[in-house]
Every structure is written in C-alpha cells, then in structure tokens.
N, C-alpha and C positions, 0 to 999 in steps of 0.2 A: 414860485411862477417860472417859466425859462424866457429870460429876456434877451438871450442869444438867438442870433438867427440859424444857428446851427443845430440839427437834432441830438439830442443827448441819447446815447445808446448803452443799455446796460447787458453785458453778457452773463447769463447764468450758467456755471459750466464750463470749465477752462479743459477739456479733453481733445482729442484730435481735431473736432470741428470748431470748437469754443476759441482755441488760441488762434485758430486761423482768422477767425471770424472778428476777434479782438484786434488782431494786426490790420486787417482790410478796413475795418472801421476808422481807424485810428490814421489811416491815409486819405481818406476822403476828405475834401474840401468842406462839404457842409454837412459833417458828423462830428462829434465829439464823443469818444467812449469814456462814458461816466465812471465805468469801474467793472470788475470781472468778482463774479460770486462762486466759491466752490466750496467743496466739504474738507478739499486734502490740505495736510500741512507739509507736503514733502516736497521734492525738486520742481513740482509742476508749479505749486503757488509761489517758490521763490523767483521763477522764471517771471511773473506777474508783475512782482516789486521791482526786479532788474532792469524790465523793459519801461518802468516809470508809470507803470498802470496802478490805480487803486484797487487794493485788494478789499473784498469783503468776505466774511463767514456766510453760509449757507443760514446759519442760525447762531446764538449766541454761543451753543456749545463748541461749535465747530470755530467761531472766531477766537474764543478762548485758547481752543489749542494751538491756534495759529500764532497767536502772542506768545504763547509758552515756548514755542520754536524759534523765538527769536524774530516773527514777521511783524512788520508795519500793517496792521489791519484797520481800516476806516471805519469799521461797522459790520452791519450785517446787511442780509438780503433785504432786508424791509427799509431800510435806509438807504439802500443803492437804488431800489424802486421809487424810492421819493424823491429824488434826484436825478429821474430819467424818465423820458419821452415814452419809449420803446424798448421793450426788453425781447433779447432773443435768447430762446431758451436750448441750449447745448447739452442739457443733461442726459444720461443713458436713456436707451429707449423704455418707453412708459412710464418713467420717474416725470417727463415733461406735462403728462396728462394729468397728472396730480396736483402740478404747479397750478394750471390754468384757471383752478379758483381762487387763488390768491390774486393773480393779475386781475381778473374779472372783477373780485371785491376792490381792487385799488383803483379800479378804472384805468388800467394800462393796456396799451396796444402791445400786441404780441406775435411773435413768431416761434412755431415750433419746427422741428426737422422729421425728415422723411420717416425714421421709424416710428411716427405715431400715426395715427389712423386720420382718414380724411375728416372724420366726423367731430373732431377734436375743436376743428377751426369752421369746416363747412368750406372750405377753399384750400385750393393746393396751387402752388405757383410754379411756373417757370417764366422768366420776364419777357421771352420773344413770343408767349402764347397767352399768357395770364394776366400782365400787369396791369391792365387798364380794368379789370373787374378785381382789382385788388383796392383800387383807389379808394382812400377813405375808410377802410374796413377799420375793424378793431383787430383783426388778427388774420394771419394766413398760414399756411403749413406750406414749406419749401421742401418740395419731394425729393426722395432718393437720388442718390450720384447715378445709378443705372435708370431709371425713370426721366431724370434730368436730362441725359444724353439722347434718349428716345425720342423725347418731346421734343428738343431741339434739332435732331437729324430731320424726324419726320414733319416737322414745323415747316422747315426750309421748302423740301419738297411741296408741302401743301401749298405755300406762298407762290411755287412756281407753276403750281395748277398740273403738277405731274403724280401725285399720291392717290392710288385708288385704295390699295391694301399693304399691310408690311406684315412679316413673320420674321422674328428673329431668334437666335441662340446666345444665349449668354455663357460664358465662361467668369465666373465670379471669382474674386481671390477668397481665400476662406479666413481671413482675419486681418487685421492692421498690423501692419510690421512692427511697431514699437511693442504690443503685446502677444507676438508671436510665440513666445516661450510660456505663454499660460495657456495656450489651446490652438486650435486649429487641426487641421486633416494632414496626415502622412500617408503618402504611398497608397492614394485611393482617389476616386472621385464620386463625389454625394450630388446624386440628383436632385432637384426639388420636386417633392412627391407627387406635384398635379401639374397636369399643362390645361391650361396657359399657368406659367407661373405669376407671381404677383405683379411683376414690373408692368405688363400690358393693363391690366385694370389700373393699375395707378395712373398711368399715363392717359387714360380716360378720365381719370377725375380733375386732369388739367384740361382736356379737351376732348370731349366726350364724342365727338364726331369721327376720330382716328379709328379705323378698321385694324386694330392690330394684337396679334397674338404671340406670347413669349414663351419659351422654354429655357430653363436654366440649370446649371451644376457647378457645385463647387471645386475647384481645382486646388492641388497643395502649392501654392505660392501667394504671396503677399503685395506684391509691387502696384497691381493695378486689376482692373476687369477687361476682359475683350469681348467683342461683339461682333457677330456674323448675322446679316441680314439679306432677305430676299424680298424684293417689292416690286407689286404689281403697279405700273405706271397708268396713267390714265389714257395713254397713247403711245405709240412708237417715239424714241427719244434717241439722240445721241449722245456719246460718253461726255463730250465737251459741255453739252446743255446741261446734264445733270451736274457737272461740276460747278459749273457756274451758279447752279442754284445751292449748292453748299456753301460756295464763297461768298455769297450773299448774306451768308449768317455771320455775325461779327464773333461769334464763340465756335465757329468750327474750322479747325486748321488744318489743311492738306497737308499731309506729309508723303514721304515716297519712300519706298524700301532702296530704289536706287542711289538714294542721299545716305545708304548705311542704317536707315530707321528701320531696321528689319525684326525688330523685337521689342518688348513693352520698355524693358531693361534699357536700351538704347536709347527712347525717348526718355526716359526719366535721367538720362546723362545728359541728354540734350537743355533738359530743364535747368539742371545743376550749371552748366556751362553759361545759361543764361543769366544766372545769378537769381532764380527765382527763390524765393522764402520757403524751404522745407520740400525744395525741387517740385514745388506745385505746377500742375498741369492744370490751368483752369478752362482749357477749351476741351472739344471732342477733337482727339486726334486721329483723321481717318485718311486711309491709305488711297491715294488717290492712283498710283499705279497698280493696285489691286482691284479697283473698281470696274465692273464690267457690265455693259448693257447688250439685251439681246431682244430685240423688237419692243416689246413693250414690259420687259424684265428686267430688273435692276439687281445686282449684286454688290455689297460692299462689306467692308470689316472696318472696327476702329478701336479706338483704346479709351478708357475712362480710370481717370485718376479718382479714386472713391474717396480720397480724403481731401481734395482741392476744389471738384466741378462744382459743388454746391455754394462756395464761396461767394463767387460776383453774384448768384441768383439772390444770396441772402442779403447783400446789400443793396439791390434794387427793391426787393420786397420792404425794406424800412422805409426808402423813399416812396414807395407806392402808398403804405399804410399811411403816412405822413401827410401825403398829397401835393408837397410842395414842388415836386417834379411830376407833370401830369402826362408828358410823352415818354411812352417807354423808351425811344430811340434814345432820347437825352439823357435818361438814367444811364441804359448800358453805355453809352458813350463815356459818362462820367466816370462810371466803374473801371472800363475799360483803361481809360487812360491811368488812373490810379493805381491799377495793378500790373500795367503793363502787357495787359492781352492783346495781342496782333505780334508781338515780339517772335514769335516762332515763324509766322509767314515772313515776315521780313527777314528772319535769319535764314531762310531756305530760299532768298531770291525774289519773295513777293509772288510765289505761288499758290 
C-alpha cells in the first residue's frame, strides 16, 4: 500500500521515449520514479543505474542477463508493478498492446504511447484537449508526436473561436537519430500511400470535432518533423490576433527566422544552449514571421521534436489517471515548471 503522497510511477521500456519519461517523472515534486524495466543488458541499462534509478528485468531471463553483465537488478517487471501506482509503457510499437492484459490483471493504471491503436485504451490524450475526460480512468494513450502538435495548435485556434477547418502537409523524419545507422531512407522521399495520412484521424480520436486532413511524406533526415498548415478561419482576422491565440498555449513557442532560427538544426542548437537534456524541444516551435493571414485563410509552419514533445503530455496523463490534480491548467503548469518549458520564449525576449 502506498502511504506516500507521491504517485509511484513505473516505466516499462527504456528507449527513446522511456528514458525521457523516466527523467521527467524524477523531476516532478508529486511523483516518484519506482523504477525502470527493460530487456536490454547493454549501455542503456547501465545508464539507468548510473542515474540512480532502480533497474528491473522484463522477466526473470532478462533480469539474470543483466546480473550476469554486472548490473544491480532490483527484480522483474512483476516486482516493479507491485511497487507502483501507474505504469507508463514505452516499449516498441505493438508490444505495449500485448502488455495491457498483464496491467489489467494486476489492476494497474497504465499509459501507452501513440504507436498503439486508440482502441487499446479507448481514450487518447493531449493535455490541453482531453485532460478532464481522462480523470480517474484506468488507462489512456498519449498520441504520437505529430498528432500532439496538431491537437495543440488547432486547439489554440479553436479556443480563440477561429478554427473552421485545417489541412496540413507533414515532412516526417525518416528514423530516430540514435538508430539511423540501422535503417531510414537516403536520397529519396517516401509519401504515405493514402490521403488522409493517419495523423488527421488520430487527432480526431482526441477531439472528434476537429475538421482536419493531413498528408505526409518521409524525408531523409532524423532531427525532427516539419509541418505546413492551411487553415480556414471562422472569420477574417489579422496576424496579431492569430499569434495571440498561439501565445495563449503554454506549449507553443513562437520563434522567428529573423533571430537566426532558419532551420530545424538551428532550433535544436538553441535547445542545447538552453541546457535542455537530450536537446529536448518540448514545445511546438512555430515560426511567427512566416505566418500569414489573408482574410479568413491562415498559413503557418512549425517544427516537432519527435523524441520530446510527448514527454510533458505523459506526465500530465499520469496526474489525470490518478486524479489528484483535477484542473488541467494546474497540471500543465506543474509539468512546465519542472521541465523548464517557457524558457524558449524567455530566451527570445518574451515574444
């Protein structure tokens, strides 16, 4: 029984997302990282123990392999779940869906990532749009990086009463940087085979009222995604009114090409200079000086850090499931303060 006021969080899977979730949970005043479970006994597992996190093997076989590699292992995933209130599943695509039955058998609250289908949990999560409907649920799904950015930006316009319909083109990175030597594409572009691409319908799993269609193409780079959007507004508006709508979102950072942020690599360099772990860009980085409004039509572009944008959403999803923080604005503010979200705007003069 948990006698602490802190929520005990298990992280299952210590890859690109899992290691960032573990770091973020450890920074929250109202959460305790119960431990990390994984199948690997290589350098990634060593990072877990080096950071002082408790390491668990996914099963007894993996736990023994870790011990044989000289690692300090606290037990198996079963042991970790027994010491936790919530589990965040960060295992590879489609693996989490197989783990769900275990979580349900143990009566665990759980979160899966956007690689799984909406039907796995019956609820899809973006803090600014669906926090309240996640309160007290047994499970939710934090949607993908691209879908998170879509819901954030369109929700900002919706809250301002400006959104009628949206059409977006996504330039998607080919693979994660750390494994680009294993796959990806070179000297080509690969369009998604259908229009709409899956991100638009996925956004509607969070907010069914969104009138959104997406098209996507994979491009031969690994840093981040780039989005271009054409939006029909509910009425004619001016540029400053639209920018104010985006400024009202705590997880959209307005950047400017005039500041030298002319490409996604420059934005990543800014994250490094800000001291963000892993150069994480948690916000949607939206170019304010690129944005154009013509009567009731809006055009804009932004950058999505596929490795980082879902991390604050995952932290908020934990609070929503547990139900200790019922106000989404309060949870978002807690998470943002812990992760330093807002520093981009401050660094650029508060614009």
